[in-house]
C-alpha positions as CSV (number, residue, x, y, z in Angstrom):
1,M,-4.4,-32.6,24.7
2,N,-1.0,-33.9,26.0
3,T,1.0,-33.5,23.0
4,L,4.4,-35.3,24.6
5,P,3.9,-38.6,23.3
6,I,3.4,-37.3,19.5
7,R,6.4,-35.2,20.0
8,Q,8.3,-38.1,21.2
9,S,7.0,-40.4,18.1
10,V,8.9,-37.2,16.2
11,V,12.0,-37.9,18.5
12,N,11.9,-41.9,17.9
13,L,11.8,-41.0,14.2
14,C,14.5,-38.7,14.1
15,V,17.1,-41.4,15.4
16,K,15.4,-44.1,13.2
17,L,16.1,-42.1,10.1
18,S,19.5,-40.8,11.4
19,H,20.9,-44.6,11.9
20,L,19.3,-45.4,8.2
21,G,21.7,-42.4,7.0
22,Y,18.6,-40.3,5.7
23,L,19.5,-37.6,8.6
24,A,22.3,-36.3,9.5
25,G,23.4,-33.9,12.0
26,T,20.8,-31.4,12.2
27,G,20.3,-31.6,8.3
28,G,16.6,-32.6,7.2
29,N,13.4,-32.2,9.7
30,I,10.1,-34.0,10.4
31,A,6.6,-32.6,11.0
32,L,3.3,-34.6,12.3
33,R,0.0,-33.4,12.5
34,I,-1.5,-33.3,15.8
35,D,-4.9,-32.2,15.0
36,A,-6.7,-29.7,12.2
37,D,-5.0,-26.8,13.7
38,R,-1.9,-27.8,15.2
39,F,1.5,-30.0,14.2
40,A,4.7,-30.9,15.9
41,V,8.1,-30.0,13.9
42,T,11.7,-30.6,14.9
43,P,13.5,-27.8,16.5
44,S,16.2,-25.9,14.4
45,A,19.8,-26.7,14.7
46,I,19.5,-29.6,17.5
47,D,21.6,-33.0,16.7
48,Y,18.8,-35.5,16.3
49,L,20.6,-38.0,18.7
50,S,20.5,-35.7,21.4
51,M,16.8,-34.6,21.1
52,H,14.2,-34.9,23.4
53,A,10.5,-34.8,23.4
54,D,10.5,-31.2,24.9
55,D,12.8,-29.8,22.2
56,V,10.1,-31.0,19.4
57,C,8.0,-27.6,18.8
58,V,4.2,-27.7,18.4
59,V,3.3,-25.1,15.8
60,R,-0.3,-23.8,14.8
61,L,-1.3,-24.1,11.0
62,T,-2.7,-21.1,10.5
63,D,-0.2,-18.6,11.4
64,L,3.1,-20.7,12.0
65,Q,3.0,-19.5,15.8
66,C,4.9,-21.9,18.1
67,I,2.5,-22.5,20.9
68,E,4.3,-25.3,23.1
69,G,8.4,-25.9,23.5
70,D,11.0,-23.5,24.0
71,R,13.0,-23.9,20.8
72,T,12.8,-22.5,17.6
73,P,11.2,-24.4,15.0
74,S,13.0,-25.8,11.9
75,V,13.4,-23.4,9.2
76,E,11.5,-25.3,6.9
77,T,8.1,-25.3,9.2
78,S,6.2,-23.3,6.6
79,L,7.3,-25.8,3.8
80,H,5.6,-28.9,6.0
81,A,2.5,-26.4,6.7
82,R,1.9,-25.8,3.0
83,V,1.9,-29.9,2.7
84,F,-0.6,-30.2,5.4
85,R,-3.0,-27.3,4.1
86,L,-2.8,-28.7,0.8
87,R,-3.1,-32.6,1.6
88,P,-5.6,-32.8,4.6
89,D,-5.1,-36.5,3.9
90,V,-0.9,-36.5,5.4
91,S,-0.4,-36.8,8.7
92,C,3.6,-36.9,8.6
93,S,5.5,-34.7,6.2
94,I,9.6,-35.5,6.2
95,H,12.2,-33.6,4.5
96,T,15.6,-35.9,4.1
97,H,18.9,-35.7,2.9
98,Q,18.9,-39.5,1.9
99,P,22.1,-40.3,-0.4
100,V,20.7,-41.6,-3.3
101,A,17.4,-39.8,-3.8
102,S,19.6,-36.5,-3.0
103,A,21.8,-37.8,-5.7
104,C,18.9,-37.7,-8.2
105,A,17.8,-34.3,-7.2
106,L,21.1,-33.2,-8.3
107,L,20.4,-34.4,-12.2
108,G,17.6,-32.3,-12.3
109,R,15.0,-34.5,-14.0
110,T,11.7,-35.7,-13.0
111,L,11.5,-39.9,-11.9
112,E,9.1,-42.0,-13.5
113,V,7.9,-44.8,-11.1
114,D,9.2,-48.1,-12.6
115,D,7.1,-50.7,-10.9
116,E,3.3,-51.0,-9.7
117,A,4.2,-51.6,-6.4
118,T,6.3,-48.5,-5.8
119,R,3.6,-46.7,-7.7
120,Q,1.0,-47.7,-4.9
121,I,3.3,-46.0,-2.4
122,I,4.3,-42.9,-3.6
123,G,2.7,-42.3,-7.0
124,P,3.1,-42.6,-10.8
125,Y,6.2,-40.2,-10.6
126,V,8.2,-37.7,-8.6
127,P,8.4,-34.3,-9.4
128,L,11.5,-32.3,-9.5
129,I,11.0,-29.2,-7.7
130,G,13.2,-26.3,-8.9
131,Y,15.8,-25.0,-6.5
132,M,14.8,-22.2,-3.9
133,P,17.0,-21.4,-0.7
134,S,16.0,-23.4,2.3
135,G,13.4,-21.9,4.7
136,T,12.2,-19.6,2.2
137,A,8.7,-18.5,1.2
138,L,9.9,-19.0,-2.2
139,L,10.6,-22.8,-1.7
140,A,7.5,-23.2,0.5
141,G,5.7,-21.7,-2.6
142,M,7.4,-23.8,-5.2
143,V,6.6,-26.8,-3.0
144,G,3.0,-25.8,-2.8
145,R,2.4,-25.5,-6.7
146,A,3.8,-28.7,-7.1
147,I,1.8,-30.8,-4.5
148,A,-0.8,-33.3,-6.1
149,P,-3.1,-35.9,-4.0
150,D,-1.4,-38.9,-5.8
151,L,2.2,-37.8,-5.2
152,N,4.0,-38.6,-1.8
153,A,7.6,-37.9,-2.8
154,Y,9.2,-35.2,-4.3
155,L,12.8,-34.2,-5.4
156,M,13.9,-30.5,-4.3
157,R,17.1,-29.8,-6.4
158,N,20.3,-29.4,-5.1
159,H,18.4,-29.4,-1.6
160,G,17.3,-33.3,-1.0
161,V,13.7,-34.9,-0.9
162,L,10.4,-34.3,0.6
163,C,7.9,-37.1,1.6
164,C,4.7,-37.6,3.3
165,G,2.1,-39.9,4.1
166,A,-1.4,-40.7,5.5
167,S,0.6,-41.8,9.1
168,L,4.0,-42.0,10.3
169,E,4.6,-45.4,8.9
170,A,3.3,-44.3,5.2
171,A,5.7,-41.5,5.1
172,V,8.6,-43.6,6.3
173,A,7.5,-46.2,3.3
174,S,7.7,-43.4,0.8
175,I,11.0,-42.4,1.7
176,N,12.0,-46.0,1.4
177,A,10.3,-46.7,-1.8
178,L,12.0,-43.5,-3.3
179,E,15.3,-44.8,-2.1
180,G,14.7,-47.9,-3.8
181,L,13.5,-46.3,-6.9
182,A,16.6,-43.7,-6.8
183,R,18.8,-46.4,-6.9
184,R,17.2,-48.4,-9.6
185,H,17.4,-45.2,-11.6
186,L,21.1,-44.5,-11.2
187,A,22.1,-48.0,-11.8
188,K,20.4,-48.1,-15.1
189,R,22.3,-44.7,-15.9
190,I,25.5,-46.2,-14.8
191,A,25.2,-49.3,-16.8
192,E,24.4,-47.3,-19.7
193,Q,27.4,-45.0,-19.5
194,I,29.9,-48.1,-19.1
195,S,28.5,-49.2,-22.5
196,T,28.8,-46.0,-24.1
197,H,32.2,-44.7,-22.2
198,P,34.3,-47.7,-22.0
199,R,37.2,-45.9,-20.5
200,R,35.1,-44.9,-17.4
201,A,34.0,-48.7,-17.0
202,V,36.2,-49.6,-13.8
203,A,35.2,-46.5,-12.0
204,L,31.4,-46.6,-13.2
205,H,31.6,-50.6,-12.1
206,R,32.8,-49.3,-8.4
207,V,29.8,-47.1,-8.2
208,L,27.5,-49.5,-9.9
209,Q,28.9,-52.3,-7.1
210,T,28.2,-49.9,-4.4
211,L,24.6,-49.2,-5.4
212,E,23.7,-52.6,-5.8
213,S,25.0,-53.7,-2.5
214,S,23.8,-50.9,-0.7
């Protein structure tokens, strides 16, 4: 099977998410299932806007062996593999540092989903996964323990976001839905702070206006 079209899809998605501000430089990574045994994953330490299809790695799901591509697979390859093993319905797994949801990941709290439309995309809540160093088996293990069949978005404390979906488009929809939810959540928290801390009102109003206009 020619994997270049799938690898090109990974590149195209990297460019799209970079333009949206969800990926920057070499931060974040994307994995796209090819079949039951293989998936494509972004390489390590390559700028997304200069990436080519040949740079994208094809990795075996069972042992994480790189079987196509000359680059080193992302350090988060084992994390994405954990998602694919636990969620056979998932075709795309994306780790981003998208700004507002990543800010929520610093707060150390699970996010409750506040409307039915968002619930249909990402599930009833967004769990918080505790901090472990990037690229470690410890982080992959913690993510694995949090994965659930009805949850498509996860906050990783001090590390950003993991979203997944049955297709590339569904995973992107999860990313967008989570960012909208995070924006509403932070706006509500800021509004509460304005009412209880009037001395901070001017600065907090500016932050709130930024959230509402973004």
